[in-house]
DSSP file (Angstrom, degrees, kcal/mol; ACC not computed):
  #  RESIDUE AA STRUCTURE BP1 BP2  ACC     N-H-->O    O-->H-N    N-H-->O    O-->H-N    TCO  KAPPA ALPHA  PHI   PSI    X-CA   Y-CA   Z-CA
    1    1 A M              0   0    0      0, 0.0     3,-0.0     0, 0.0     0, 0.0   0.000 360.0 360.0 360.0 144.1  -28.3   25.1  -10.7
    2    2 A D        -     0   0    0      1,-0.1     2,-0.9     0, 0.0     0, 0.0  -0.285 360.0-117.9 -63.9 149.2  -25.3   22.8  -10.7
    3    3 A N        -     0   0    0    142,-0.0     2,-0.6     0, 0.0    -1,-0.1  -0.846  36.2-162.4 -84.7 111.7  -22.0   23.9  -11.9
    4    4 A I        -     0   0    0     -2,-0.9     2,-0.1   141,-0.1   119,-0.0  -0.862   4.2-147.5-101.9 124.2  -21.5   21.5  -14.8
    5    5 A S        -     0   0    0     -2,-0.6   140,-2.4   139,-0.1     2,-0.3  -0.366   7.5-140.9 -87.2 169.8  -17.9   21.2  -16.1
    6    6 A E  E     -A  144   0A   0    138,-0.2     2,-0.4    -2,-0.1   138,-0.2  -0.955   8.2-159.8-131.6 148.0  -16.8   20.5  -19.6
    7    7 A T  E     -A  143   0A   0    136,-1.9   136,-3.2    -2,-0.3     2,-0.4  -0.999  16.5-153.6-125.5 132.5  -14.1   18.4  -21.2
    8    8 A V  E     -A  142   0A   0     -2,-0.4     2,-0.4   134,-0.2   134,-0.2  -0.892  11.4-174.3-113.9 136.5  -13.0   19.3  -24.8
    9    9 A F  E     -A  141   0A   0    132,-2.9   132,-3.4    -2,-0.4     2,-0.4  -0.998  10.1-158.5-125.7 126.4  -11.5   16.9  -27.4
   10   10 A T  E     -A  140   0A   0     -2,-0.4   153,-3.2   130,-0.2     2,-0.4  -0.921  11.0-175.8-112.3 134.1  -10.3   18.3  -30.7
   11   11 A Y  E     -A  139   0A   0    128,-2.6   128,-3.5    -2,-0.4     2,-0.6  -0.975  17.7-145.4-131.2 137.1   -9.9   16.0  -33.7
   12   12 A R  E     -A  138   0A   0    149,-0.4     2,-0.5    -2,-0.4   126,-0.2  -0.925  16.1-164.9-106.6 121.4   -8.5   16.7  -37.2
   13   13 A S  E     -A  137   0A   0    124,-2.9   124,-2.9    -2,-0.6    -2,-0.0  -0.889  14.6-177.6-106.3 132.1  -10.3   14.8  -40.0
   14   14 A Y  S    S+     0   0    0     -2,-0.5   122,-0.1   122,-0.2    -1,-0.1   0.429  71.6   8.2-105.3  -2.4   -8.6   14.5  -43.4
   15   15 A S  S  > S-     0   0    0    122,-0.1     4,-2.0     1,-0.1     3,-0.2  -0.980  82.1 -95.1-164.7 165.6  -11.4   12.6  -45.1
   16   16 A P  H  > S+     0   0    0      0, 0.0     4,-2.3     0, 0.0     5,-0.1   0.830 123.5  59.4 -58.5 -30.7  -15.0   11.2  -44.6
   17   17 A V  H  > S+     0   0    0      2,-0.2     4,-1.7     1,-0.2     5,-0.1   0.911 104.8  48.6 -64.7 -41.4  -13.3    8.0  -43.4
   18   18 A D  H  > S+     0   0    0     -3,-0.2     4,-1.8     2,-0.2    -1,-0.2   0.908 110.4  51.4 -62.4 -42.0  -11.6    9.8  -40.6
   19   19 A T  H  X S+     0   0    0     -4,-2.0     4,-2.6     1,-0.2    -2,-0.2   0.899 108.3  51.6 -62.4 -40.2  -14.8   11.5  -39.7
   20   20 A E  H  X S+     0   0    0     -4,-2.3     4,-2.9     2,-0.2    -1,-0.2   0.844 103.4  59.1 -66.7 -32.1  -16.5    8.1  -39.5
   21   21 A L  H  X S+     0   0    0     -4,-1.7     4,-1.9     2,-0.2    -1,-0.2   0.938 110.2  42.3 -59.5 -46.4  -13.7    6.8  -37.3
   22   22 A L  H  X S+     0   0    0     -4,-1.8     4,-2.2     2,-0.2     5,-0.2   0.932 113.7  51.7 -65.3 -45.6  -14.6    9.5  -34.7
   23   23 A A  H  X S+     0   0    0     -4,-2.6     4,-2.6     1,-0.2    -2,-0.2   0.895 109.6  51.1 -58.5 -40.4  -18.3    8.9  -35.2
   24   24 A G  H  X S+     0   0    0     -4,-2.9     4,-2.4     2,-0.2    -1,-0.2   0.892 108.2  50.6 -65.0 -40.7  -17.8    5.2  -34.6
   25   25 A A  H  X S+     0   0    0     -4,-1.9     4,-0.9     2,-0.2    -1,-0.2   0.895 113.5  45.5 -64.7 -39.3  -15.9    5.8  -31.4
   26   26 A I  H  < S+     0   0    0     -4,-2.2     4,-0.5     2,-0.2     3,-0.4   0.897 111.5  52.0 -71.1 -39.8  -18.7    8.1  -30.1
   27   27 A A  H >< S+     0   0    0     -4,-2.6     3,-1.3     1,-0.2    -2,-0.2   0.902 106.0  55.3 -60.8 -40.5  -21.4    5.6  -31.2
   28   28 A A  H 3< S+     0   0    0     -4,-2.4    -1,-0.2     1,-0.3    -2,-0.2   0.794 109.0  47.6 -63.7 -27.3  -19.6    2.8  -29.3
   29   29 A A  T 3< S+     0   0    0     -4,-0.9    -1,-0.3    -3,-0.4    -2,-0.2   0.485  92.1 107.8 -89.9  -3.9  -19.7    5.0  -26.1
   30   30 A S    <   +     0   0    0     -3,-1.3     2,-0.3    -4,-0.5    77,-0.1  -0.488  42.7 175.7 -81.4 144.8  -23.4    5.8  -26.6
   31   31 A T    >   -     0   0    0     -2,-0.2     3,-2.2    75,-0.1    47,-0.1  -0.816  48.1 -58.3-133.4 173.8  -26.1    4.3  -24.3
   32   32 A A  T 3  S+     0   0    0     -2,-0.3    75,-0.2     1,-0.3    74,-0.2  -0.353 126.6  27.7 -55.4 131.0  -29.8    4.8  -24.0
   33   33 A G  T 3  S+     0   0    0     73,-2.8    -1,-0.3     1,-0.3     2,-0.2   0.406  82.3 148.0  94.6  -1.3  -30.5    8.5  -23.2
   34   34 A T    <   -     0   0    0     -3,-2.2    74,-2.9    72,-0.3     2,-0.4  -0.482  28.2-164.7 -67.2 133.9  -27.3    9.8  -25.0
   35   35 A V  E     -b  108   0A   0     72,-0.2    90,-2.5    -2,-0.2     2,-0.5  -0.989   6.9-175.8-125.2 127.0  -27.9   13.3  -26.5
   36   36 A I  E     -bc 109 125A   0     72,-2.7    74,-3.2    -2,-0.4     2,-0.4  -0.984  12.3-155.2-126.5 123.7  -25.5   14.8  -29.0
   37   37 A G  E     -bc 110 126A   0     88,-3.2    90,-2.9    -2,-0.5     2,-0.5  -0.804  13.5-163.1 -92.9 139.1  -25.8   18.2  -30.5
   38   38 A L  E     +bc 111 127A   0     72,-3.0    74,-2.8    -2,-0.4    75,-0.7  -0.975  15.1 165.3-132.3 118.0  -24.1   18.6  -33.9
   39   39 A D  E     + c   0 128A   0     88,-3.1    90,-2.6    -2,-0.5     2,-0.2  -0.858  10.9 117.7-130.5 164.3  -23.2   22.0  -35.4
   40   40 A G  E     - c   0 129A   0     -2,-0.3    90,-0.2    88,-0.2     3,-0.1  -0.797  61.1 -61.3 156.0 166.8  -21.1   23.4  -38.2
   41   41 A D  S >  S-     0   0    0     88,-0.7     3,-2.0    -2,-0.2     5,-0.3  -0.170  71.5 -74.3 -65.1 164.4  -21.5   25.4  -41.4
   42   42 A L  T 3  S+     0   0    0      1,-0.3    -1,-0.2     2,-0.1     0, 0.0  -0.400 123.6  15.3 -56.0 132.5  -23.5   24.1  -44.3
   43   43 A G  T 3  S+     0   0    0     -3,-0.1    -1,-0.3    -2,-0.1    -2,-0.1   0.530  87.7 122.8  79.6   5.9  -21.6   21.3  -46.0
   44   44 A A  S <  S-     0   0    0     -3,-2.0    -2,-0.1    85,-0.1    86,-0.1   0.783  89.5 -92.7 -72.7 -25.8  -19.2   20.8  -43.1
   45   45 A G  S  > S+     0   0    0     -4,-0.3     4,-2.6    84,-0.1     5,-0.2   0.601  79.3 135.8 124.6  19.1  -20.1   17.2  -42.7
   46   46 A K  H  > S+     0   0    0     -5,-0.3     4,-2.4     1,-0.2     5,-0.1   0.926  82.7  43.6 -61.7 -44.5  -22.9   16.9  -40.1
   47   47 A T  H  > S+     0   0    0      2,-0.2     4,-2.7     1,-0.2    -1,-0.2   0.891 112.1  52.8 -70.6 -37.7  -24.8   14.5  -42.2
   48   48 A A  H  > S+     0   0    0      2,-0.2     4,-2.2     1,-0.2    -2,-0.2   0.916 111.0  47.9 -61.7 -42.0  -21.6   12.5  -43.0
   49   49 A F  H  X S+     0   0    0     -4,-2.6     4,-2.7     1,-0.2    -2,-0.2   0.940 111.9  50.2 -60.7 -46.4  -20.9   12.3  -39.3
   50   50 A S  H  X S+     0   0    0     -4,-2.4     4,-2.7     1,-0.2    -2,-0.2   0.879 109.1  51.4 -60.9 -39.8  -24.5   11.2  -38.7
   51   51 A Q  H  X S+     0   0    0     -4,-2.7     4,-2.4     2,-0.2    -1,-0.2   0.922 112.7  44.9 -64.8 -44.2  -24.3    8.5  -41.4
   52   52 A G  H  X S+     0   0    0     -4,-2.2     4,-2.0     2,-0.2    -2,-0.2   0.899 113.1  51.3 -65.1 -40.6  -21.1    7.0  -39.9
   53   53 A F  H  X S+     0   0    0     -4,-2.7     4,-0.9     2,-0.2    -2,-0.2   0.937 111.7  46.8 -60.4 -48.1  -22.6    7.3  -36.4
   54   54 A A  H ><>S+     0   0    0     -4,-2.7     5,-2.5     1,-0.2     3,-0.8   0.908 109.1  54.3 -62.5 -43.1  -25.8    5.4  -37.5
   55   55 A R  H ><5S+     0   0    0     -4,-2.4     3,-1.4     1,-0.3    -1,-0.2   0.903 108.0  50.2 -57.8 -41.9  -23.8    2.7  -39.3
   56   56 A H  H 3<5S+     0   0    0     -4,-2.0    -1,-0.3     1,-0.3    -2,-0.2   0.652 105.3  57.3 -74.6 -14.9  -21.8    2.1  -36.1
   57   57 A L  T <<5S-     0   0    0     -4,-0.9    20,-4.0    -3,-0.8    21,-0.5   0.392 124.5-104.9 -90.3   2.6  -25.1    1.8  -34.2
   58   58 A G  T < 5 +     0   0    0     -3,-1.4     2,-0.4     1,-0.3    -3,-0.2   0.639  66.3 155.5  86.7  14.4  -26.1   -1.0  -36.6
   59   59 A V      < -     0   0    0     -5,-2.5     2,-0.3    -6,-0.2    -1,-0.3  -0.611  25.0-160.9 -75.3 129.4  -28.6    1.1  -38.6
   60   60 A T        +     0   0    0     15,-0.5    15,-0.2    -2,-0.4     2,-0.1  -0.742  48.3  35.3-106.0 159.8  -29.0   -0.4  -42.1
   61   61 A G  S    S-     0   0    0     -2,-0.3     2,-0.3     2,-0.1    -2,-0.0  -0.374 101.9 -26.4  93.1-175.1  -30.4    1.5  -45.0
   62   62 A I        -     0   0    0     -2,-0.1     2,-0.5     1,-0.0    -2,-0.1  -0.574  49.8-169.1 -82.0 131.3  -30.1    5.1  -46.1
   63   63 A V        +     0   0    0     -2,-0.3     2,-0.3    -4,-0.1   -12,-0.1  -0.983  20.4 158.3-118.4 118.6  -29.5    7.8  -43.5
   64   64 A N        -     0   0    0     -2,-0.5     8,-0.0   -14,-0.1   -16,-0.0  -0.853  49.0 -68.5-134.2 172.4  -29.9   11.3  -44.7
   65   65 A S        -     0   0    0     -2,-0.3     2,-0.5     1,-0.1     3,-0.4  -0.365  33.5-143.8 -65.2 132.2  -30.5   14.7  -43.2
   66   66 A P     >  +     0   0    0      0, 0.0     4,-2.2     0, 0.0    18,-0.4  -0.139  50.2 141.9 -86.1  41.6  -34.0   15.1  -41.8
   67   67 A T  T  4 S+     0   0    0     -2,-0.5    20,-0.3     1,-0.2    17,-0.1   0.870  77.8  24.3 -52.3 -45.8  -34.2   18.7  -42.9
   68   68 A F  T  4 S+     0   0    0     -3,-0.4    -1,-0.2     1,-0.1     3,-0.1   0.673 125.3  48.8 -98.6 -18.5  -37.8   18.7  -43.9
   69   69 A T  T  4 S-     0   0    0     -4,-0.1     2,-2.4     1,-0.1    -2,-0.2   0.578  88.1-151.6 -94.9 -10.4  -39.1   15.9  -41.8
   70   70 A I  S  < S+     0   0    0     -4,-2.2    14,-2.3    14,-0.1     2,-0.4  -0.299  73.6  37.3  72.4 -53.2  -37.5   17.3  -38.6
   71   71 A I  E     -D   83   0A   0     -2,-2.4     2,-0.4    12,-0.2    12,-0.2  -0.991  61.7-173.9-134.3 128.5  -37.0   13.9  -36.9
   72   72 A K  E     -D   82   0A   0     10,-2.7    10,-2.8    -2,-0.4     2,-0.5  -0.971  14.4-150.0-117.3 137.2  -36.2   10.5  -38.5
   73   73 A E  E     -D   81   0A   0     -2,-0.4     2,-0.3     8,-0.2     8,-0.2  -0.903  15.4-177.4-110.3 133.7  -36.2    7.4  -36.3
   74   74 A Y  E     -D   80   0A   0      6,-2.6     6,-2.7    -2,-0.5     2,-0.5  -0.930  20.0-135.1-127.6 151.1  -33.9    4.4  -37.1
   75   75 A I  E     +D   79   0A   0     -2,-0.3   -15,-0.5     4,-0.2     2,-0.2  -0.929  46.0 124.2-109.0 128.5  -33.6    1.0  -35.4
   76   76 A G  S    S-     0   0    0      2,-0.6   -18,-0.3    -2,-0.5   -17,-0.1  -0.546  84.9 -39.7-146.8-145.6  -30.2   -0.3  -34.6
   77   77 A I  S    S+     0   0    0    -20,-4.0   -19,-0.1    -2,-0.2   -20,-0.1   0.889 139.9  11.5 -56.3 -38.9  -28.5   -1.6  -31.5
   78   78 A L  S    S-     0   0    0    -21,-0.5    -2,-0.6   -47,-0.1    28,-0.1  -0.931 102.0 -90.9-129.1 155.5  -30.3    1.3  -29.9
   79   79 A P  E     -D   75   0A   0      0, 0.0    28,-2.8     0, 0.0     2,-0.5  -0.475  41.8-149.7 -62.7 140.5  -33.1    3.5  -31.4
   80   80 A L  E     -De  74 107A   0     -6,-2.7    -6,-2.6    26,-0.2     2,-0.7  -0.972   9.8-164.4-117.1 125.0  -31.6    6.5  -33.1
   81   81 A Y  E     -De  73 108A   0     26,-3.2    28,-2.6    -2,-0.5     2,-0.6  -0.915   9.6-167.8-109.2 104.5  -33.5    9.8  -33.3
   82   82 A H  E     -De  72 109A   0    -10,-2.8   -10,-2.7    -2,-0.7     2,-0.3  -0.841  11.8-175.8 -98.7 116.9  -31.9   11.9  -35.9
   83   83 A M  E     -De  71 110A   0     26,-3.1    28,-3.2    -2,-0.6     2,-0.4  -0.835  22.2-167.3-117.6 149.5  -33.2   15.5  -35.8
   84   84 A D  E     + e   0 111A   0    -14,-2.3     3,-0.3   -18,-0.4    28,-0.2  -0.928   9.9 173.3-133.8 109.8  -32.6   18.6  -37.8
   85   85 A V    >   +     0   0    0     26,-2.0     3,-1.7    -2,-0.4    27,-0.1   0.192  43.6 114.4-103.0  16.1  -33.9   21.8  -36.2
   86   86 A Y  T 3  S+     0   0    0      1,-0.3    -1,-0.2    25,-0.2    26,-0.1   0.847  80.3  43.3 -55.6 -39.0  -32.5   24.2  -38.7
   87   87 A R  T 3  S+     0   0    0     -3,-0.3     2,-0.3   -20,-0.3    -1,-0.3   0.320  99.6  94.3 -93.0   7.8  -35.9   25.4  -39.9
   88   88 A L    <   -     0   0    0     -3,-1.7     2,-0.2   -18,-0.0    -3,-0.0  -0.739  65.5-136.0-105.0 148.3  -37.5   25.7  -36.5
   89   89 A S     >  -     0   0    0     -2,-0.3     4,-2.5     1,-0.1     5,-0.2  -0.532  37.2-106.2 -83.1 165.6  -38.0   28.5  -34.1
   90   90 A I  H  > S+     0   0    0      1,-0.2     4,-2.2     2,-0.2     5,-0.1   0.884 123.2  51.9 -60.1 -37.7  -37.3   27.8  -30.4
   91   91 A Q  H  > S+     0   0    0      2,-0.2     4,-2.0     1,-0.2    -1,-0.2   0.921 109.5  48.2 -65.4 -44.5  -41.0   27.9  -29.8
   92   92 A E  H  > S+     0   0    0      1,-0.2     4,-0.8     2,-0.2    -2,-0.2   0.910 112.3  49.4 -62.6 -41.4  -41.7   25.4  -32.6
   93   93 A A  H ><>S+     0   0    0     -4,-2.5     3,-0.8     1,-0.2     5,-0.6   0.905 109.6  51.7 -63.7 -40.7  -39.0   23.1  -31.3
   94   94 A D  H ><5S+     0   0    0     -4,-2.2     3,-1.3     1,-0.2    -1,-0.2   0.878 105.6  55.6 -63.0 -37.9  -40.4   23.3  -27.8
   95   95 A E  H 3<5S+     0   0    0     -4,-2.0    -1,-0.2     1,-0.3    -2,-0.2   0.682  93.2  71.2 -70.1 -17.7  -43.8   22.4  -29.0
   96   96 A L  T <<5S-     0   0    0     -4,-0.8    -1,-0.3    -3,-0.8    -2,-0.2   0.660 104.5-125.2 -72.4 -14.9  -42.4   19.2  -30.6
   97   97 A G  T X>5 +     0   0    0     -3,-1.3     3,-1.5    -4,-0.3     4,-0.5   0.929  42.8 171.0  71.4  45.1  -41.9   17.7  -27.1
   98   98 A L  H >>< +     0   0    0     -5,-0.6     4,-3.0     1,-0.3     3,-1.0   0.759  65.4  75.8 -61.7 -25.0  -38.2   16.9  -27.7
   99   99 A D  H 3> S+     0   0    0      1,-0.3     4,-2.6     2,-0.2    -1,-0.3   0.856  87.3  60.7 -55.2 -35.2  -37.8   16.0  -24.0
  100  100 A E  H <4 S+     0   0    0     -3,-1.5    -1,-0.3     1,-0.2    -2,-0.2   0.863 112.3  38.2 -62.2 -34.3  -39.6   12.7  -24.7
  101  101 A Y  H X< S+     0   0    0     -3,-1.0     3,-1.7    -4,-0.5     5,-0.4   0.921 114.8  53.1 -77.2 -48.0  -36.7   11.9  -27.1
  102  102 A F  H 3< S+     0   0    0     -4,-3.0    -2,-0.2     1,-0.3    -3,-0.2   0.841 119.4  34.0 -58.7 -35.9  -34.0   13.4  -25.0
  103  103 A Y  T 3< S+     0   0    0     -4,-2.6    -1,-0.3    -5,-0.2    -2,-0.1   0.065 104.1  99.1-109.7  24.1  -34.9   11.4  -21.9
  104  104 A G  S <  S-     0   0    0     -3,-1.7    -3,-0.1   -70,-0.1    -4,-0.0  -0.010  90.2 -86.1 -94.8-158.9  -36.1    8.3  -23.7
  105  105 A Q  S    S+     0   0    0    -73,-0.1     2,-0.1   -72,-0.1   -71,-0.1   0.297  98.3  69.5 -98.0   7.3  -34.5    5.0  -24.4
  106  106 A G  S    S-     0   0    0     -5,-0.4   -73,-2.8   -74,-0.2     2,-0.5  -0.407  85.2 -95.5-112.9-169.2  -32.7    5.9  -27.6
  107  107 A V  E     - e   0  80A   0    -28,-2.8   -26,-3.2   -75,-0.2     2,-0.5  -0.939  32.6-149.6-110.0 131.3  -29.8    8.1  -28.8
  108  108 A C  E     -be  35  81A   0    -74,-2.9   -72,-2.7    -2,-0.5     2,-0.5  -0.896  12.0-174.1-106.0 128.5  -30.6   11.6  -30.0
  109  109 A L  E     -be  36  82A   0    -28,-2.6   -26,-3.1    -2,-0.5     2,-0.7  -0.968  10.8-167.3-120.4 111.2  -28.4   13.3  -32.7
  110  110 A V  E >   -be  37  83A   0    -74,-3.2   -72,-3.0    -2,-0.5     3,-0.9  -0.861   7.1-154.6-111.2 104.3  -29.5   16.9  -33.1
  111  111 A E  E 3  S+be  38  84A   0    -28,-3.2   -26,-2.0    -2,-0.7   -72,-0.2  -0.574  84.3  15.8 -74.8 139.6  -28.2   18.8  -36.2
  112  112 A W  T >  S+     0   0    0    -74,-2.8     3,-1.9    -2,-0.2     4,-0.4   0.833  77.5 161.4  66.5  36.6  -28.1   22.6  -35.7
  113  113 A S  G X   +     0   0    0     -3,-0.9     3,-1.4   -75,-0.7     7,-0.2   0.725  59.3  75.6 -61.7 -22.2  -28.5   22.1  -31.9
  114  114 A S  G >  S+     0   0    0      1,-0.3     3,-0.8     2,-0.2    -1,-0.3   0.744  86.5  64.3 -63.7 -20.1  -27.2   25.7  -31.3
  115  115 A I  G <  S+     0   0    0     -3,-1.9    -1,-0.3     1,-0.2    -2,-0.2   0.804 113.0  32.3 -69.4 -28.4  -30.6   26.9  -32.4
  116  116 A I  G X> S+     0   0    0     -3,-1.4     3,-2.3    -4,-0.4     4,-1.2  -0.086  75.0 138.7-120.1  34.2  -32.3   25.2  -29.5
  117  117 A T  G X4 S+     0   0    0     -3,-0.8     3,-0.7     1,-0.3    -1,-0.1   0.860  72.6  54.8 -47.5 -43.7  -29.5   25.5  -26.9
  118  118 A E  G 34 S+     0   0    0      1,-0.2    -1,-0.3    -3,-0.2    -2,-0.1   0.679 108.8  48.8 -69.9 -15.7  -32.0   26.3  -24.1
  119  119 A L  G <4 S+     0   0    0     -3,-2.3    -1,-0.2     2,-0.1    -2,-0.2   0.629  88.8 100.2 -94.9 -16.6  -34.0   23.1  -24.8
  120  120 A M  S << S-     0   0    0     -4,-1.2     4,-0.1    -3,-0.7   -21,-0.0  -0.377  88.7 -96.1 -68.2 147.3  -31.0   20.8  -24.9
  121  121 A P        -     0   0    0      0, 0.0    -1,-0.1     0, 0.0    -2,-0.1  -0.296  32.6-117.1 -58.4 149.3  -30.4   18.8  -21.7
  122  122 A P  S    S+     0   0    0      0, 0.0     2,-0.6     0, 0.0    -2,-0.1   0.805 106.3  51.5 -61.6 -27.4  -27.9   20.4  -19.4
  123  123 A R  S    S+     0   0    0      2,-0.0     2,-0.3    20,-0.0    22,-0.2  -0.953  80.0 116.3-112.6 119.2  -25.6   17.4  -19.8
  124  124 A H  E     - F   0 144A   0     20,-0.9    20,-2.5    -2,-0.6     2,-0.5  -0.964  62.2 -95.0-164.2 174.6  -24.9   16.3  -23.3
  125  125 A L  E     -cF  36 143A   0    -90,-2.5   -88,-3.2    -2,-0.3     2,-0.5  -0.886  33.7-161.6-102.2 133.3  -22.2   16.0  -25.9
  126  126 A H  E     -cF  37 142A   0     16,-2.8    16,-3.4    -2,-0.5     2,-0.5  -0.969   4.6-169.6-119.0 131.8  -21.7   18.8  -28.3
  127  127 A I  E     -cF  38 141A   0    -90,-2.9   -88,-3.1    -2,-0.5     2,-0.5  -0.975   2.3-170.9-122.2 128.0  -19.9   18.4  -31.6
  128  128 A Y  E     -cF  39 140A   0     12,-2.6    12,-2.8    -2,-0.5     2,-0.6  -0.980   7.1-159.3-119.8 124.9  -18.8   21.3  -33.8
  129  129 A I  E     -cF  40 139A   0    -90,-2.6   -88,-0.7    -2,-0.5     2,-0.5  -0.909   8.0-169.3-107.8 121.5  -17.4   20.6  -37.3
  130  130 A E  E     - F   0 138A   0      8,-2.7     8,-2.3    -2,-0.6     2,-0.5  -0.933  18.8-132.9-113.1 129.7  -15.3   23.3  -38.9
  131  131 A T  E     + F   0 137A   0     -2,-0.5     6,-0.2     6,-0.2     3,-0.1  -0.679  34.6 160.1 -79.6 126.0  -14.3   23.2  -42.6
  132  132 A V        -     0   0    0      4,-2.4     2,-0.3    -2,-0.5     5,-0.2   0.370  65.9  -2.8-125.2   0.1  -10.6   24.0  -43.0
  133  133 A G  S    S-     0   0    0      3,-1.2    -1,-0.2     1,-0.1     0, 0.0  -0.949  94.7 -66.8-170.9-177.0   -9.9   22.5  -46.5
  134  134 A L  S    S-     0   0    0     -2,-0.3    -1,-0.1     1,-0.2  -120,-0.0   0.929 131.3  -4.5 -54.1 -50.7  -11.6   20.6  -49.3
  135  135 A E  S    S+     0   0    0   -121,-0.1     2,-0.3    -3,-0.1    -1,-0.2   0.460 111.5 107.7-117.8  -7.7  -12.0   17.4  -47.1
  136  136 A E        +     0   0    0   -122,-0.1    -4,-2.4  -124,-0.0    -3,-1.2  -0.551  42.9 175.4 -81.3 135.4  -10.1   18.6  -44.0
  137  137 A R  E     -AF  13 131A   0   -124,-2.9  -124,-2.9    -2,-0.3     2,-0.6  -0.976  28.1-143.3-135.0 147.6  -12.2   19.3  -40.9
  138  138 A V  E     -AF  12 130A   0     -8,-2.3    -8,-2.7    -2,-0.3     2,-0.6  -0.974  23.7-163.6-107.3 122.9  -11.5   20.2  -37.3
  139  139 A I  E     -AF  11 129A   0   -128,-3.5  -128,-2.6    -2,-0.6     2,-0.6  -0.931   3.9-162.1-113.9 118.9  -14.0   18.6  -35.1
  140  140 A T  E     -AF  10 128A   0    -12,-2.8   -12,-2.6    -2,-0.6     2,-0.6  -0.893   4.0-166.5-104.2 120.8  -14.4   19.8  -31.5
  141  141 A V  E     -AF   9 127A   0   -132,-3.4  -132,-2.9    -2,-0.6     2,-0.6  -0.932   4.2-169.8-109.5 120.3  -16.2   17.4  -29.2
  142  142 A T  E     -AF   8 126A   0    -16,-3.4   -16,-2.8    -2,-0.6     2,-0.7  -0.949  11.0-154.6-116.4 118.7  -17.3   19.0  -25.9
  143  143 A G  E     -AF   7 125A   0   -136,-3.2  -136,-1.9    -2,-0.6     2,-0.9  -0.825  10.1-160.9 -89.7 114.9  -18.5   16.7  -23.1
  144  144 A I  E     -AF   6 124A   0    -20,-2.5   -20,-0.9    -2,-0.7     4,-0.2  -0.840  60.5 -27.6-102.7 101.9  -20.8   18.8  -20.9
  145  145 A G  S >> S-     0   0    0   -140,-2.4     4,-1.5    -2,-0.9     3,-0.7   0.055 101.8 -20.8  78.2 165.8  -21.1   17.1  -17.6
  146  146 A E  T 34 S+     0   0    0      1,-0.3    -2,-0.0     2,-0.3   -23,-0.0  -0.614 121.8  24.1 -81.5 145.8  -20.8   13.4  -16.9
  147  147 A P  T 3> S+     0   0    0      0, 0.0     4,-1.3     0, 0.0    -1,-0.3  -0.978 122.8  57.0 -88.3   4.5  -21.0   10.9  -18.5
  148  148 A Y  H <> S+     0   0    0     -3,-0.7     4,-1.7    -4,-0.2    -2,-0.3   0.812 100.7  57.3 -71.5 -30.5  -20.1   13.0  -21.6
  149  149 A E  H  X S+     0   0    0     -4,-1.5     4,-2.4     1,-0.2    -1,-0.2   0.903 104.7  53.5 -63.4 -38.5  -16.9   14.3  -20.2
  150  150 A A  H  > S+     0   0    0      1,-0.2     4,-2.2     2,-0.2    -2,-0.2   0.865 102.4  57.8 -63.9 -36.0  -15.8   10.7  -19.8
  151  151 A V  H  X S+     0   0    0     -4,-1.3     4,-0.8     2,-0.2    -1,-0.2   0.941 109.3  45.3 -58.2 -46.6  -16.6   10.1  -23.5
  152  152 A C  H >X S+     0   0    0     -4,-1.7     3,-0.8     1,-0.2     4,-0.5   0.922 113.1  49.6 -63.3 -44.6  -14.1   12.9  -24.4
  153  153 A R  H 3< S+     0   0    0     -4,-2.4     4,-0.5     1,-0.2     3,-0.3   0.843 112.9  48.2 -63.1 -32.7  -11.5   11.7  -22.0
  154  154 A N  H 3X S+     0   0    0     -4,-2.2     4,-1.4     1,-0.2    -1,-0.2   0.559  85.1  87.3 -88.5  -8.8  -11.8    8.1  -23.4
  155  155 A L  H <<>S+     0   0    0     -4,-0.8     5,-2.1    -3,-0.8     3,-0.5   0.920  91.5  47.0 -59.6 -44.2  -11.6    8.9  -27.1
  156  156 A T  T ><5S+     0   0    0     -4,-0.5     3,-1.8    -3,-0.3    -1,-0.2   0.901 109.0  54.9 -63.4 -39.9   -7.8    8.8  -27.2
  157  157 A Q  T 345S+     0   0    0     -4,-0.5    -1,-0.2     1,-0.3    -2,-0.2   0.765 103.6  57.3 -63.8 -24.2   -7.8    5.5  -25.3
  158  158 A N  T 3<5S-     0   0    0     -4,-1.4    -1,-0.3    -3,-0.5    -2,-0.2   0.219 130.0 -93.2 -92.8  14.5  -10.1    4.1  -27.9
  159  159 A G  T < 5S+     0   0    0     -3,-1.8     2,-0.6     1,-0.3    -3,-0.2   0.534  84.2 131.8  91.5   6.8   -7.6    4.8  -30.7
  160  160 A V      < -     0   0    0     -5,-2.1     2,-0.3    -6,-0.2    -1,-0.3  -0.832  49.3-140.6 -94.2 125.2   -8.8    8.2  -31.8
  161  161 A K        -     0   0    0     -2,-0.6  -149,-0.4    -3,-0.1    -5,-0.0  -0.663  12.8-123.9 -90.9 138.7   -6.0   10.7  -32.0
  162  162 A K    >   -     0   0    0     -2,-0.3     3,-1.5  -151,-0.1  -151,-0.3  -0.266  28.0-105.8 -71.9 164.2   -6.4   14.3  -30.9
  163  163 A D  T 3  S+     0   0    0   -153,-3.2  -152,-0.1     1,-0.3    -1,-0.1   0.835 120.4  49.2 -59.4 -35.3   -5.7   17.2  -33.2
  164  164 A D  T 3         0   0    0   -154,-0.3    -1,-0.3     1,-0.2  -153,-0.1   0.333 360.0 360.0 -92.7   8.8   -2.4   18.1  -31.4
  165  165 A D    <         0   0    0     -3,-1.5    -1,-0.2     0, 0.0    -2,-0.1   0.463 360.0 360.0 -79.4 360.0   -1.1   14.4  -31.5
């Protein structure tokens, strides 16, 4: 197996608007086949991130967590496959045929991706949202392999400030 390197970008969000700024920058860098894992505690802002991401992909209408439907499909600039695997076992997730989504023509946003780590593509973007205050969050974006490492490297160039700036 290849040695796949990682690049980490840390961002401090003070409001949902800040979170959407980051989501928009990542959406702008997304292409067909982009896979993003999204983790964090309950209420940390995974769905808020997903809503901002979808808005920046041109998705109109309501975007909410697919907790009970598992996968919601949206049409925007690119197809968006918004998944929530919180209620699935690894076996159930495997039986869903997620590879067809992961290696398809859309963008996959997988909430609770740490539950299915072994099913995620070896190269993907991983986002972890940590609650540190009422609205304050620390968001860690890890690019695992190219082109995802480049996304992390380019966030600052696209006007997104790192946590330590």
